[in-house]
N, C-alpha and C positions, 0 to 999 in steps of 0.2 A: 507397786509391780514385781512380780519373783523374781529372784537371779535370773532362772532358765530363758524366762520371757524377753528379759532384757540382751539376752546372749541371741536369742532368736531373731528380736529386732534390728539387732547392730547386725548379724551377720545379711539380711536380707536388703540392709539397706545399702550396705559394703556390693553385694551382687548387681544391686539394681544400679548403682555408680557405675560399675563395672559395665554393665551391659549399655548403658547409655555414654562411655567411653568408647567404644567399639560400634557404635553405629554412624554408619555416614554420614559428614558432615556436605553441605550445600558446598558446593564448586566454587571458591574463593579466587580472589586475584592469583596468587602465588599459584593454584593446580591449574591454572587455566594456560594451555601453551598456543591455541590457536581461539583466533575468532574469525567467525565467517558470518561475511555479506554478500548480501544479492547485489546486480548490475540491472540495469533496466534502461530501455531508451526513451522510458515515458518518463524517467527519473533523470534528467540530462546532468546533474551533480555528481551523481554516481558515477558517470564514465570518467570526470575531472578526475575523483577520488581514485579510482583505481589507475588512471592513468600516470599522475604525478605521484604515488605513491604515500600521500601523506600520511596516512594510516599508519601503514608496513614503519615509514619513521618514529613517529610517537612510539610505537610498541619496540621496539629492537633493544631499546633499554632492558625489555622487561623478557625479553628471549621470549616473545609473544608474537605468532606467526598469524598470517591474514590468507584466507579462503574466499576465492569469490565463486560466485554461482548464478547466471544469468534467469532471473524472472521475463515470461513472456506478458506476463498479465498479473492483477491482483490478486487472481484465482491461486497463479502458483507460486505467488512470494508467500501469502498465507498456506498454501498445502505445507510449503519447505518449513515455513516456522511452527508451524502443527505438529510435523515429522520429526522435529529435532534437527531439521537436515543443516538450518541458516541459524543465527544467533540474531541478525537485524535483515528486515525484507520491507520492501519497498511498496505500497500499494494506497488506494485511495481512501479517504477517511471513510465513507459507505462501506466499503466493502470492509474492512476494518472492523467496523462496526457489529455487521451482518456476521463475520468468524467469531467474535468475542461471545454475541449471543449464544451461538451452536458451539460453544465451548472451547475456543481457540485463544488458549490464555495467554493474552498478547497486552500490550500498554502501547500507546502514540505517544513519541517522545520527541518527534520533530517535527517540523514543515518543512519540505526541500523544495517544493513549490505551489503555488496556487496556481493552476491550470484553467485554462478551457482546453480542454484534450478529449471532449467527447462530443458527440453532437449524430442526428441522424441524416446518413448519406444515401443518396440514391444515382439512378445511372439518369441522364435529361430526357432517355426517352420512355421512361415507366411513367410519364405523368403523375407523379408523386409529387405534390407540391406541400401538403399540409397533413400534419396526425393523423389526423380522420382517414385518411386516403389508405392507412396503412391495415383498415379491416379486410382481412380475408388476405392478406398478403404475408409472402415470406421474407423474412426479416434475419437475415445472420446476428447474431449476439453469443460474447462469454459471459456464458452466468458466472454471478457472483463478481462482478466488475460494475466499476465505474458505469461505463457504457451501460450495463444492462441493469442497473437503478435509475440512471437515465432514461434508460427507455421507458421504463415502468413507468415512471412520474412522468411522462410525456404522453404518455396512453390515457393516464387518469387526468390530466387534463384537459384532453379530448374526449372524455367520457365512457372509454376504453377500457379493457385487461388485456394481460397477456395471451388470454384465451381466444380473444378476438383477429391476432394474428398468429401465424404460424411461425414460430420461433425455430429457426435452425442455428443448434449448438456449434460453436467452431471459433478455436482460439483468434485473437486479431487478425494475424496476416492473415489466415487463409478467408474471414470475413470477407476481408478487401477481394480476395482473388477470386471468391464466389461470387461479388457484386458483379465484378469487370466480367466473370464466364457468363454473367446471366443466370446463374444457378439459383440466387435471388432476387428480388423486390429492392430491399432496401439493407443496411449495415448500420449497426451500430459502432460509430467507430470510435478509432482511438490513436491518437496523434504518437510515432509520426506517419504511419500507415494512411490516417486519415487525410494527411497534408499531402501526401504525394496521390491520393485519389483523386484530387483536386484539383491539382497541376499536371498528373501526367495522364490522366484518364478522363479530365474535365468532368468530374462527378459532383454532383451538390449537395451541400449543405441545405438540406430542405429545413431541418427546424435546430436553432440554439437558442442556446439559455446560459450564459453564463454561472450565473448564480447556483444552478441545478448542479454544476460541477463541482463534488467534493474538493477539499484541497489533496496534495499528493504528501503522502506521510513514510513518516519512519516508525516501522514497526519494530519491538526487543520481544522477547520469547520473557513474561514474568517473572519465572525464577531465574531467569541470566538476572537481571536486573535489580531483584531482590540480593544477590548473590554476589554481583561485584557493581553496585552503583559509580565506582572511581571507573572502570571501564567504558561502563556506558558514558560518562559523562568525557572520557579520551577520544572516543566515534564520534560526537558529537563536535569536538573542538575540532575533528578532523574535518568532518563536513562542513563544519563552518569556514575552515581554510579551503577549502574546496567553492566552496559557495562564493566566495570575499573572492577568488580567483575569476570564476567563471561571470561576475559581475563587470571586473575590472577588465578581463580581457575576452568580450563576444566571439572573438573571432579563433578562439580556442575552443572555447565550448563549442561554438559550429564544426570546426574542424574533426572534433572528438564524434562527435555525434553524425557526421557524415562518415568517418571511418568505421562507428559501431554499426550503420542502418546500412550501408551501401546505397543511400538514397542521395541523390543529385543536392547542394548547396540551397538551391532554389526552394525545395522540398522542406529542408533542415530549417531554413530561416523562417518560416512561414509555421512551422511548429513554435519555434522561439519567440515569433512576435505574440504568441497566444499565453505564455509562460512568464509567470511574473516570481521572481526568484528573492523577494523581497522582506517576506516577513515566514522569519524560520519559526518563532517562540509558537509555543501550543497553548491554548486557552481557549477564552470564549468565541473566539472568531471561528474557530474551527467547530468547537461545539455547537454553537447554532447551527453552520453547515450542515453536520453531522447530524445531530437529531431531526433536522426537515425532513433529510435522505429517511431517517428509519421509521420516521411517522409514516410517510410514504409509502413505506415497504410493509408495515403495520397494518396500513389501511389496504394493501392489494393482498394479503395474505400470506407475505411472506414471512413475517418476523408474526409468531403468534400473539393471539389479541391481551392475553392474561399479561405480556414480557411491559417490564417497565421499561420504556426506550430512555428517559431522562436519566435513570440510576446505570442503565447502559453506559450509557456516554461518559457520564461524569466516573465511571469506573473504568475507563479506555483510557481517556486522556489522562496525562502524569505531567504536569509543569513542571517538575522540580529540576527536571533534567534541561532546562533551557539554557539557551545560552546569556552568561548573565548571573544566572540565579545561584544563592547562593547552597552549597552544599547542606 
């Protein structure tokens, strides 16, 4: 190689190295000044995590602050994650799958509960006793949430589709209000509002299927998890502390939920009766439940026919952060 060419190459490599040196690096733990999480009444463990300050205590030595945002439903938590407003959010597993397929780069890293948190609800006087009775009826639902997915699957089981009913899109609390006012005939409910409808309004859960409720999961932005795996583990460790406290102190959990929802203790107790906090690790059990919901959504045309649902589920669930897993 002629001398001039060697110099040219050397200069080019030097310029390239300089360029790479000034490119912005992903945020690392040393750069993170604040971790942003949601809290939600459908995620009771998050209430104790926030109340007890377990995460703030764990992050204090690193000088990292914690900022909390309330999510009113899976759809809101997933919107916040997609927009970068929070780093960790609470959702149903199937809602997380739908979001990821639609381009929301999230990972499921923890199961905060296995709930029966949704069912189909009506007033006593409507005459609705089975899913087939929803044909032509007005049904309140929050799109993109487990109750919405539960409704789709229930309709499929009765040989119907979303088009056979008249869906009224409302956030969960407004759906309950609309049912009580008679503005809709049925509601795809979500606890604790659903428990309140049962106890306070004597509403009827006319269709239940605990197995069709996908897990309550903690989602993290994928870029955050890649850049800060140790911080993800810190968050999950704090969640584990709150989960253990909730199991050991059911009265404290009930009181935290009463304070957050302003609902009577009987209503909150009904919700907690349907909430299993004993299985935090994510893996095959969650994958199977989410996959079944995803296939039902694909059959309904909500997920494109050419989507590989199984592969999407595999890409969603990340067990490396499970409590007890080795880094």
